N, C-alpha and C positions, 0 to 999 in steps of 0.2 A: 206122602201120597204121590205116587208117580203117575204121570199121565202118559198114556200110550196113544199114539195117533194111529188110527187105522188108515188103510190104503185109500179109501175114498175120502178121508179127511185131508189128505195131502194135496188133493186136487185144488186148483184155484177156484175159489167160491164164485168168481165172476163168470166162469165158463160152465157152471153147473146147468144153466138153462140151454137146451138144445138149439133154440133160435139164435142165441148169442153165438154159438159155435159156428153156425152158418154165416153169420155176418162177418166174423173174423176171416172165414175162408174167402168171402167176396173181397175183402180188403186186400188179402194176399194176392188174389187174382188180378186186382186192379193195379197193384204196385208195379208189375213189369210193364204194363201198358203205359202207366204214368211215366216211367223211366224212359221208355222208347220215345214217347212224345216229347219229353224234355230234351232228350239226346238229339232228336231231329231238329228241334228248335235251335239248340246251341250250334249244330252243324250249319244250319241255314244262315244264322247270324255271322258265324265265323267265315263261311264262304263268301258272304256279301262283302265283308271287310277285306278279305284277301283279293277279291276281284277289283275292288276300288283301289287298293294299294298298287297292284300290278298294272292296272290300266293307267293310273296317273303317272307311274314311272315311265311308261312308254311315251306318254305325251311330253314329259319333261325332256326325255332323250331326243325326241324329234325337234324340239326347240333348240337344244344345245348343238345338234348336228347340222348347223347351217352350212351351206356350201360356201367354201372359201374360194375366191377367185385365184386361178392359177396364173402366176406371173412367170413368164419366160425370161430368163436372164440371157441377154445378148451381149456379145463382145462390143466394146465401144467402137464407134465409127470414126474413121479418119477425120480430124478436125477441118480438113480442107473441103469436105463435102458440105454443100449448102442445100437445105430443104426449105422450100417456100410454098405457102398455100394462099391462093388469091381467089377472089370471086370472079367468075367468068363474066366477060364483058358482053358476050353474045347470047348466052343461054341462061334462062331463069333457073334458080335453085341449083346451080352447078358451081363447083369450085374446081380450080386447076392446081394440081400438085406438080411442082417442078423440083427436080433433084439435079444439082450441078456439081462438077468436080469429081466425077467418077474416074476420069482418066483412063478408062479402058481396063482398069484393074479388077473389075467385078463382072461376074457372069450372070447373076440374077439379083432381083430386088423384090421385096414384098413390103406391103404397107397395111396399116390399120388406122382408120380415121374414126374417132368417136365424137359424137356431138349430142346435144339435147334438143328434142323437139316436143313442145307442149308439155314439158316437165318429165318426159320419158327419155331414157338413154337410148340412143340409136348408134349404129356404126356401119362402116363400109370397110371391106378388106380387099386386097389385091386378088383374092381367090384362093383356091386350095393349092395351087402350084405357084412358085415364085415366077416373076416375069423375067424373060430373057433380056439382058442388057449387055451381052458380050460385045466388047470393043466400043461401046458408046461412052461418050463423055457426059451426056445429059440424058435425063429421062423426064417426060412430061405426059400427064394423063388428066383428062376431064373426069370428074366424079359427080354424078347426079345424086342429090340428097332427097331421096324419096323412094317409092316402090313402083315397079313396072310389072305388068302382067299382060300378055298378049298385045303388045305394042300400045297399051294404055298406061300412062304414067301419072302417078298421084304424088305431088310434092309434099315433103314434110314441112310442118310449120316451124319456122326458125325464129 
């Protein structure tokens, strides 16, 4: 006895009910929407982590790239030249820098004086241009340790 299956018997018995066919169609319609939502969620999470990684690298680089002081290498000065720094006897918060032994060999001089005031580093320089000492054997200058504005001077705490 041979069994022959007819065409309508080959169909899935689960899908014979027309209501069930509609439900399967709804599931198929929901699947693309589900994939889109999941894809967007994955993209948001991935984007969040990428932003955190790149923003933290920028902060690390900022810490690493601290400014290094520029040190100018100057030729050694003749050992016969003497530099002395003393407190002024007549003016408060003032020092006197004296350079002896120039012997008329130098045309200009520049200086930089660094000191600490209240735990903060301060400094005074000879200015943007070197000072003319052509033909002189000595150089002397008073330096006020403070700030002045419109003829009102405020001394630094020493």
